[in-house]
Backbone bond lengths (Angstrom), bond angles and torsions (degrees), N, CA, C in turn:
res aa  C-N    CA-C-N  psi(-1)  N-CA   C-N-CA  omega(-1)  CA-C   N-CA-C  phi
1 M - - - 1.483 - - 1.505 110.10 -
2 V 1.364 116.75 -36.76 1.452 119.47 -177.55 1.558 110.49 -61.22
3 R 1.352 112.32 -45.07 1.475 115.97 -179.88 1.474 111.24 -66.31
4 L 1.341 120.97 -39.42 1.447 123.41 178.54 1.507 109.33 -62.44
5 R 1.345 118.96 -46.81 1.418 122.23 179.07 1.561 112.57 -58.55
6 N 1.360 114.37 -46.14 1.435 121.29 177.41 1.551 112.57 -58.42
7 D 1.327 114.97 -44.19 1.454 120.52 -178.49 1.476 110.70 -66.08
8 V 1.308 121.43 -36.11 1.429 125.33 176.69 1.536 108.54 -66.50
9 L 1.314 116.23 -49.05 1.515 119.04 179.66 1.553 113.16 -59.75
10 R 1.336 116.25 -41.41 1.415 121.25 177.86 1.496 116.58 -84.39
11 K 1.387 114.06 -7.96 1.450 120.06 -178.28 1.559 111.64 56.03
12 T 1.319 115.26 47.27 1.439 122.65 -178.92 1.511 111.68 -115.93
13 H 1.324 119.30 7.64 1.444 121.48 -179.01 1.452 114.02 -78.90
14 T 1.335 117.24 148.50 1.426 124.10 179.07 1.557 110.01 -85.39
15 A 1.272 113.79 172.31 1.530 116.01 176.94 1.521 111.28 -62.16
16 D 1.275 116.99 -34.17 1.497 122.63 179.49 1.556 108.82 -64.90
17 L 1.283 115.56 -44.75 1.507 119.52 176.02 1.518 111.97 -67.07
18 A 1.381 115.70 -34.92 1.445 120.42 179.93 1.561 110.69 -59.08
19 R 1.260 114.81 -38.98 1.483 122.42 -178.61 1.571 106.19 -58.79
20 V 1.279 120.54 -47.98 1.451 125.19 -176.77 1.537 107.56 -69.27
21 I 1.297 116.09 -45.07 1.448 121.95 -177.16 1.491 109.59 -58.75
22 N 1.346 116.73 -50.52 1.458 122.82 -175.28 1.595 108.76 -64.97
23 A 1.278 114.52 -37.13 1.494 115.50 -176.34 1.558 106.39 -71.79
24 I 1.256 120.52 -39.05 1.531 122.59 178.73 1.511 107.06 -67.67
25 R 1.307 117.31 -48.92 1.501 120.83 -178.57 1.575 107.68 -55.73
26 G 1.372 118.63 -46.87 1.433 120.13 179.12 1.558 115.03 -57.67
27 Q 1.353 111.74 -39.62 1.548 115.10 176.63 1.465 110.02 -65.41
28 V 1.315 123.09 -42.36 1.435 124.68 179.73 1.528 110.76 -63.62
29 V 1.281 116.88 -45.23 1.500 118.82 177.90 1.497 111.24 -60.46
30 D 1.303 117.08 -47.07 1.510 120.18 176.53 1.512 110.93 -57.15
31 L 1.347 121.53 -43.29 1.438 122.90 -179.06 1.496 109.94 -65.57
32 L 1.339 117.29 -43.65 1.467 120.07 179.16 1.578 112.02 -63.13
33 N 1.349 116.48 -27.64 1.461 119.08 176.89 1.532 112.78 -90.59
34 G 1.369 116.85 15.81 1.424 118.59 175.11 1.487 115.08 90.08
35 G 1.291 119.13 2.04 1.475 124.69 179.08 1.533 110.10 -79.34
36 S 1.347 114.72 -174.26 1.429 120.71 -178.01 1.543 107.15 -122.03
37 I 1.310 114.13 169.57 1.471 121.43 179.44 1.518 108.20 -72.48
38 R 1.325 114.66 127.69 1.483 120.96 170.86 1.489 111.20 -83.11
39 M 1.238 116.66 94.66 1.532 125.21 -172.58 1.448 111.39 -57.03
40 R 1.362 120.96 -40.05 1.458 119.86 -179.24 1.533 111.03 -63.42
41 D 1.332 115.83 -40.53 1.445 117.56 178.47 1.526 114.92 -67.96
42 M 1.334 116.65 -32.66 1.429 121.41 177.59 1.509 110.82 -71.37
43 I 1.364 116.89 -38.48 1.432 121.18 177.28 1.484 108.53 -62.76
44 D 1.352 120.26 -40.75 1.447 121.81 178.93 1.549 111.22 -63.75
45 V 1.313 116.91 -38.40 1.452 118.80 -179.15 1.539 108.32 -69.43
46 V 1.271 118.39 -40.85 1.518 118.36 179.51 1.462 108.57 -66.91
47 N 1.264 120.95 -41.86 1.496 123.26 -179.59 1.520 109.37 -64.92
48 H 1.288 119.52 -36.14 1.475 123.85 174.50 1.493 109.91 -58.90
49 I 1.297 115.14 -50.05 1.460 121.87 -177.08 1.565 111.43 -66.72
50 R 1.364 116.73 -37.66 1.435 119.85 179.34 1.531 110.70 -71.46
51 C 1.341 120.16 -32.04 1.477 122.56 178.30 1.479 114.15 -79.55
52 N 1.298 120.03 -7.86 1.503 124.17 -176.20 1.507 113.42 -126.18
53 P 1.337 118.10 62.07 1.472 124.05 179.80 1.567 112.27 -55.29
54 D 1.265 118.16 -32.23 1.572 118.96 177.66 1.448 112.42 -67.95
55 L 1.348 118.64 -30.22 1.481 123.69 177.82 1.513 116.94 -83.71
56 F 1.343 112.77 -24.35 1.457 118.50 -172.36 1.584 107.08 -131.14
57 P 1.309 120.45 55.70 1.485 118.42 -178.98 1.477 117.28 -63.43
58 E 1.380 115.28 -28.19 1.460 118.76 177.96 1.532 110.33 -63.63
59 W 1.327 116.20 -41.51 1.471 117.13 -178.12 1.530 112.45 -68.57
60 H 1.405 116.07 -40.91 1.388 120.08 -179.77 1.468 115.66 -68.12
61 A 1.358 118.98 -15.85 1.424 122.20 174.06 1.562 111.85 -96.11
62 S 1.319 115.96 2.64 1.483 118.37 -172.62 1.564 110.06 -86.53
63 E 1.327 113.56 167.79 1.468 119.87 171.28 1.526 113.27 -65.08
64 T 1.338 117.81 -33.78 1.416 122.96 178.26 1.582 110.31 -58.26
65 A 1.316 113.59 -42.62 1.453 117.24 -175.88 1.552 109.27 -62.53
66 K 1.334 116.89 -34.70 1.444 118.61 179.90 1.522 112.01 -65.25
67 L 1.266 119.96 -24.28 1.481 120.25 174.96 1.494 113.75 -67.32
68 F 1.328 118.79 -17.75 1.436 122.72 178.40 1.539 110.14 -91.47
69 A 1.275 121.27 -1.11 1.437 126.78 179.39 1.546 111.20 -133.98
70 P 1.338 116.66 64.83 1.445 117.93 -177.34 1.597 109.62 -68.37
71 P 1.322 114.24 157.46 1.523 115.50 177.27 1.536 110.70 -62.77
72 I 1.269 112.72 145.65 1.491 121.87 -178.18 1.533 108.16 -95.25
73 F 1.379 115.44 127.86 1.473 119.39 -179.89 1.623 105.96 -76.50
74 K 1.329 114.65 135.30 1.417 122.18 177.14 1.504 105.53 -111.67
75 N 1.321 117.52 127.48 1.487 120.97 -174.77 1.475 108.97 -85.22
76 K 1.323 119.71 98.89 1.429 124.90 -179.38 1.511 108.14 -120.53
77 K 1.312 117.59 145.09 1.472 124.76 -175.16 1.569 112.66 -55.04
78 E 1.313 114.78 -36.36 1.445 119.42 -178.62 1.523 114.38 -81.12
79 A 1.343 118.09 -7.94 1.411 120.71 177.82 1.480 113.50 -75.55
80 K 1.333 119.24 144.21 1.482 122.57 -174.35 1.518 110.40 -67.99
81 G 1.350 119.20 -27.35 1.455 124.05 177.25 1.493 114.69 -89.54
82 Y 1.321 120.49 12.93 1.385 126.34 -172.52 1.550 112.28 -56.15
83 F 1.251 116.83 133.57 1.498 120.68 173.24 1.536 106.58 -140.85
84 F 1.262 115.67 156.14 1.462 123.64 -174.59 1.509 110.19 -113.90
């Protein structure tokens, strides 16, 4: 968010970043006007960020990004949760 705010202030954002900025700005305006979060739009924004690690390196290095990549359980006989 810091980078997005700075890019808006400096007017250095690309069209790709403008898409994310405008979507977030629209959500904030709607909330301030008593509306609710449009989940489909927010999911689209998050997916766009997730699919473009070169555009959003800060997010991909964050703790939040790790929540989208949980560890995968491997079924091994020596594991306590082993099932066949």
